[in-house]
C-alpha positions in Angstrom: 108.5 148.5 101.1 105.8 149.2 102.8 103.5 146.9 103.8 100.0 147.2 103.7 97.8 145.1 105.7 96.7 143.3 103.1 100.5 141.8 102.2 101.1 141.1 105.8 97.7 139.0 105.3 98.8 137.9 102.3 102.1 137.0 103.9 100.4 134.8 106.6 98.5 132.9 104.4 101.5 131.6 102.3 103.5 130.3 105.9 99.9 128.7 106.7 99.5 126.9 103.6 103.4 126.6 103.6 102.9 125.4 107.4 99.8 123.2 106.5 102.0 121.3 103.1 105.3 120.5 105.3 103.2 119.2 108.6 100.8 117.2 106.3 99.8 113.6 107.6 101.5 110.6 105.9 99.3 107.8 106.8 97.3 106.5 105.4 100.1 105.7 102.9 97.8 105.8 99.8 94.9 108.3 99.1 93.7 107.5 95.8 92.1 105.1 96.6 91.2 102.0 99.5 93.1 99.6 100.9 92.7 97.6 103.9 93.9 94.6 105.1 97.8 95.0 104.5 100.7 92.2 104.1 103.9 93.5 104.0 106.6 91.5 101.9 109.8 92.0 100.4 111.1 91.2 96.9 114.6 91.4 95.7 115.0 94.5 97.6 112.3 96.3 97.3 109.1 96.3 99.8 106.0 95.4 98.5 102.5 96.0 100.4 99.2 94.1 98.9 95.9 94.9 99.9 92.1 94.2 99.3 90.3 97.3 98.1 87.4 98.1 100.0 84.3 100.7 97.9 82.6 102.5 100.3 78.5 103.1 100.4 77.2 100.3 101.6 76.7 98.6 105.0 78.7 95.9 104.7 82.5 94.7 103.1 82.6 95.7 99.7 85.2 94.0 97.9 86.2 92.9 94.8 89.9 93.2 94.2 93.2 93.1 95.4 95.9 95.8 94.7 99.8 96.3 94.5 101.6 98.8 95.8 105.5 99.1 96.0 108.3 101.1 97.9 112.5 101.3 98.2 112.2 104.7 100.9 108.9 103.7 103.2 107.2 107.3 101.7 107.2 107.6 98.2 104.6 103.8 97.0 104.3 103.2 93.2 100.5 102.1 92.6 100.8 98.8 90.4 96.9 98.9 90.1 94.5 95.5 90.3 96.7 92.6 89.5 94.1 90.4 90.2 90.0 90.0 91.0 87.4 87.6 92.0 86.7 87.3 88.2 90.2 85.9 87.8 88.6 83.0 89.7 86.0 81.2 88.0 84.7 79.6 91.1 84.4 82.8 92.8 81.2 84.5 93.9 82.1 87.6 95.9 84.1 88.6 99.1 87.5 89.4 98.0 89.4 90.0 101.2 92.0 89.9 102.9 95.5 87.9 101.3 99.2 87.4 101.8 102.1 86.7 98.4 105.0 84.9 98.9 108.5 83.8 97.1 109.3 80.3 95.6 111.7 79.0 93.1 110.9 82.3 91.4 107.5 82.9 91.7 105.3 84.6 93.8 101.7 82.8 94.9 99.3 85.0 96.4 97.2 83.4 98.9 93.2 84.7 98.6 89.7 84.5 100.5 86.7 84.4 98.8 83.4 83.9 98.8 82.9 80.4 96.9 80.3 79.1 94.3 79.4 77.2 97.3 78.5 80.4 99.6 81.0 79.6 101.9 84.2 81.1 102.2 86.9 79.5 100.7 90.9 80.4 100.2 92.6 80.1 96.9 96.2 80.3 95.9 97.3 82.7 92.6 100.8 82.1 90.8 102.3 85.2 88.5 106.2 85.1 87.8 106.4 88.8 88.9 105.5 90.0 92.2 103.0 92.3 90.2 101.5 90.2 88.2 99.9 89.2 86.1 98.1 86.4 88.3 96.2 83.4 87.0 94.4 80.7 89.1 97.4 78.4 90.1 94.2 75.4 91.0 90.9 76.4 89.5 89.4 75.5 92.5 89.9 76.7 96.1 93.1 74.9 98.2 90.3 75.0 101.0 87.2 74.8 101.3 85.8 73.4 103.9 82.5 73.7 104.7 82.2 76.9 107.1 82.9 80.8 106.6 86.2 80.1 109.0 88.3 80.1 105.9 89.2 84.0 106.0 92.2 86.2 106.0 95.2 83.0 105.0 98.8 83.9 106.0 101.6 82.5 105.2 105.6 81.9 105.8 109.0 79.1 105.0 110.8 78.2 107.5 114.6 77.7 107.4 113.9 74.2 106.5 111.6 74.6 103.6 108.7 74.2 104.7 105.9 75.9 104.0 102.9 76.6 106.6 99.6 78.8 106.1 97.4 79.6 109.4 94.3 81.4 108.3 90.8 81.6 110.2 87.7 83.8 111.5 86.7 82.7 115.4 89.6 80.5 114.7 93.1 79.8 113.8 94.3 76.9 111.5 96.7 75.8 110.3 97.7 73.3 107.2 101.2 72.2 106.3 102.4 73.0 102.3 104.3 71.0 99.6 107.4 72.2 97.8 104.6 73.0 94.5 103.0 75.5 96.9 99.5 74.7 95.5 98.6 71.9 97.7 99.3 70.7 101.3 99.6 67.4 103.5 98.4 65.7 105.9 95.3 67.2 108.3 94.2 70.8 108.7 94.9 71.0 112.6 93.6 73.9 114.7 95.4 75.5 117.7 93.1 75.5 120.7 91.8 78.8 121.3 92.3 79.0 125.0 92.8 81.6 127.1 96.8 80.9 127.9 97.2 80.6 123.2 95.2 83.7 122.7 93.5 85.3 124.9 90.5 83.6 124.4 88.0 83.4 121.7 85.4 85.0 120.7 82.7 85.5 123.4 85.4 83.3 125.7 87.8 85.7 126.8 89.5 86.0 130.2 87.7 87.9 132.1 89.9 88.5 135.2 92.0 90.1 132.8 91.2 93.3 130.6 94.3 93.5 129.3 94.1 90.8 127.1 92.2 90.4 124.1 90.4 87.4 122.7 91.7 86.0 119.1 88.7 87.3 116.1 90.5 86.9 113.0 93.0 87.9 111.0 96.4 86.1 112.1 100.3 86.8 111.2 102.6 84.4 111.2 106.1 84.8 110.9 109.3 84.5 112.3 112.0 86.3 113.7 115.7 85.4 116.0 114.4 81.8 116.2 110.6 82.7 117.5 107.5 82.6 116.0 104.9 85.3 116.5 101.1 84.9 115.6 99.7 88.4 116.3 96.0 88.9 115.5 93.2 90.9 115.2 91.9 90.9 118.9 88.9 92.1 120.9 87.9 91.7 124.3 84.3 92.3 125.8 83.2 95.3 124.4 83.3 94.5 120.6 82.1 98.0 120.1 85.4 99.1 120.5 86.9 98.3 117.6 89.4 95.4 117.4 93.5 95.3 119.1 96.6 93.8 117.7 97.3 90.8 119.9 100.1 88.3 119.5 101.3 84.8 120.8 104.9 83.7 120.6 106.1 80.1 120.8 109.4 77.5 119.7 107.6 75.9 116.8 106.5 77.2 113.7 103.4 74.3 115.0 102.8 75.7 118.9 102.3 75.1 121.1 101.3 79.2 121.5 101.6 81.3 124.0 99.6 84.8 124.5 102.4 87.3 125.4 99.9 91.2 125.0 98.4 93.6 123.0 100.2 95.6 120.8 98.6 98.6 119.1 94.4 99.3 120.8 92.1 101.4 121.8 92.8 103.8 119.6 90.5 105.7 117.2 91.2 104.5 114.0 87.2 105.2 113.3 87.2 101.2 111.9 85.6 98.2 114.4 88.4 95.5 112.5 92.3 95.9 111.7 94.5 94.0 110.4 98.0 94.4 110.7 101.3 92.7 109.4 105.1 92.7 110.4 107.9 93.4 108.3 111.7 94.1 108.8 113.3 96.0 106.1 117.1 98.3 105.6 117.7 97.4 109.4 114.4 98.7 110.5 111.0 97.0 111.6 107.7 97.7 110.3 103.7 97.6 111.7 101.2 98.0 109.0 97.6 98.0 110.0 95.2 99.9 108.5 91.9 102.8 109.7 88.6 104.8 108.5 90.9 107.8 108.6 91.0 108.6 104.9 87.7 110.9 103.9 84.7 109.0 103.2 86.4 106.2 105.2 85.1 103.9 108.3 84.7 100.6 109.0 84.0 100.0 105.4 86.2 102.1 104.1 89.9 101.0 105.1 93.4 102.3 104.5 96.8 101.4 106.0 98.9 102.7 107.7 102.5 101.6 108.6 104.5 102.7 112.5 108.4 102.4 112.3 109.0 100.1 116.0 111.6 98.6 118.1 111.2 95.0 119.3 112.0 94.4 122.8 115.8 93.2 123.7 113.6 89.3 124.3 112.1 90.0 121.0 108.8 90.6 122.5 107.2 93.7 121.0 106.3 96.9 122.5 102.8 98.9 122.5 102.7 101.0 119.4 101.0 104.2 119.2 98.9 105.0 115.5 100.5 108.2 114.2 99.1 110.7 111.7 102.6 111.7 110.5 103.1 107.8 109.5 107.4 106.7 109.2 110.4 108.9 108.1 112.7 108.4 105.0 114.5 105.9 104.3 116.0 106.5 100.7 116.0 109.2 97.8 114.4 109.3 94.7 116.1 109.3 91.4 114.3 112.4 89.3 116.9 112.1 86.0 114.8 108.9 85.3 111.3 108.4 84.5 109.0 108.7 87.9 105.5 107.2 87.5 102.9 109.4 88.4 101.5 107.1 90.2 105.0 107.1 92.7 104.2 109.7 95.5 104.1 110.5 99.3 100.6 112.1 99.5 97.5 112.9 97.1 94.4 115.1 97.2 91.7 115.7 95.0 93.3 113.1 92.7 92.9 109.0 91.6 94.4 106.4 89.8 93.2 103.9 87.2 94.6 101.6 85.1 94.5 99.8 81.8 96.1 97.3 79.2 97.8 99.9 77.4 99.0 103.0 79.2 99.5 100.9 82.6 98.0 103.0 86.1 98.0 106.4 85.3 97.0 109.4 88.0 93.5 110.3 86.2 90.3 112.4 87.8 92.9 115.9 88.2 90.4 118.6 90.2 91.3 122.0 90.9 94.1 122.7 94.0 94.8 119.3 94.0 97.7 117.7 93.8 100.5 115.2 94.5 103.6 114.8 96.5 106.9 113.1 96.3 109.1 113.4 99.3 112.9 113.1 99.1 114.1 114.0 95.5 117.6 114.1 94.8 118.3 116.4 92.8 122.2 116.1 93.1 124.7 119.0 92.4 124.3 119.6 89.0 120.9 121.4 88.3 118.7 120.5 86.0 117.7 122.3 83.1 113.7 120.9 82.2 111.0 118.9 83.8 109.0 116.7 81.1 105.5 115.3 81.4 103.6 112.7 79.9 99.8 114.1 79.7 96.0 113.3 78.5 92.9 115.6 77.6 89.7 115.0 76.4 89.6 119.0 77.0 92.2 121.8 77.1 92.6 123.9 79.7 94.7 122.6 82.3 97.8 123.3 84.0 100.3 121.0 85.8 102.5 123.7 88.2 105.8 122.2 89.8 106.7 123.5 93.1 109.0 122.7 95.1 109.2 121.7 99.5 105.7 122.8 99.5 102.4 124.1 97.9 103.1 127.4 98.5 107.1 126.8 97.6 108.7 128.1 94.6 107.6 127.2 90.8 109.5 125.2 89.3 107.9 125.1 86.2 104.0 125.5 84.7 102.8 122.9 82.0 100.0 124.1 80.3 98.4 121.1 78.7 96.0 121.9 75.6 93.4 119.0 74.1 96.0 116.5 73.0 93.2 114.0 70.8 91.9 112.5 74.1 91.8 111.5 77.8 94.1 107.9 76.4 96.1 110.5 73.5 99.8 110.8 75.6 101.8 113.6 74.4 105.4 114.4 76.7 105.3 118.5 77.3 109.0 120.2 77.9 109.0 123.1 80.1 112.9 124.6 81.2 112.7 125.3 84.9 112.7 128.6 85.8 115.5 128.4 88.5 118.2 126.1 89.9 117.9 123.5 92.1 120.4 121.4 93.9 120.1 119.0 96.8 117.1 116.7 98.4 113.7 118.4 98.2 110.0 117.6 98.3 108.4 117.9 94.6 104.9 119.3 94.6 103.0 118.5 90.9 99.9 121.1 91.6 96.4 120.8 89.7 95.6 124.3 88.4 93.5 125.8 84.9 92.3 128.7 83.6 89.0 129.8 83.4 87.2 125.9 84.9 84.9 125.4 87.2 85.9 123.1 89.8 84.0 120.1 89.2 85.7 119.0 85.9 89.2 116.8 85.8 91.6 118.9 84.1 93.9 116.0 82.9 95.6 112.4 83.3 99.1 112.2 84.5 101.5 108.9 82.9 105.3 110.6 83.9 107.5 113.0 84.0 111.1 112.9 84.3 113.4 116.1 85.2 116.2 116.5 82.2 120.1 117.8 82.7 
């Protein structure tokens, strides 16, 4: 066939689209909403990330609820929506800020901070029988309330002897020993000396002779690894306009004395004046969770979770960690022959997620040329024959295209979506595949349509499954 200029141009365009798709950034890990202050934890072999929910468009940290997402492969994240909000606490007034969850004796305790009805910051605790809720206020009142604004960013861990510790603090770092019920504490609240030796200093009193030290500001993260205790935090040096770094101290005891070690992440263009980190080991690898303001529409008041893999130094100290667009590599595959929630994805554009009591979480506000991407789908050696998808549409004309490996890759199926009777009236559509597919591939669910303006939503998307 003779190649015309138009043919060559089309081929180059498709190749460019394919390359863009393959190289697409995987940080931040969630794109359908903002997810600041990530707190990673492993429950029963699954890694969960508990986060806040920035609502951009205001000149401050406007947050009214918390969110949960999970993964088993580090690249595909399932959105569980918001199982906890300001409304869950009768004494909460505003500012649903950083929080962390932990399990004990089959119960899940979520330590949160809010502005209380007494007009100061306080720490509360919610409890559930499942990592994803429903959660309820365990006390009906604050766990920590001291009449100051320092009571933010709680972090919690249980030591090998069963003793639980709760750390927190802005402008200073505090801790208490939690009782076994996890909703009360014994002894006095202790403030850690904010000296140059412990934290490189504190706000307004840093080590001016050592610019590599960043003073303690907020966001502590407390954990134990190989008989060493770590307390890392959001810090800043002489120029707070550069934004917060992540620095850390170490100790041989869960209550100190703490010794400042150094910075983990700093001097990077995160588009955010704050940072908030969490560290977790999962399936033999170590990960740093943090947030940036780099999601479209983001900034200091619109922050999203990012992840980097790292390896500890031989002496247990941290290396310097550089943020990346690519994020982390997959450590598992996804089974396409069981129901997969549409809100399980590695990347998305031109869509959001929503939830209700009947359906749970689902993908919504799908627009033309938007899509969701699922990585490392393992079809095995036997090719599937068809794909089923649960969709709902108040207006017809939307098309869900299933593509392989890139947006310009082979089209496996096109599911034409008529009116289903309403945006919450779900119908399952099944379409045969146009070609055989085996092995491990990325799958793209591309949002298309006929005679549709770019602005209007196409359909809601609940789940999908390939059929043998």
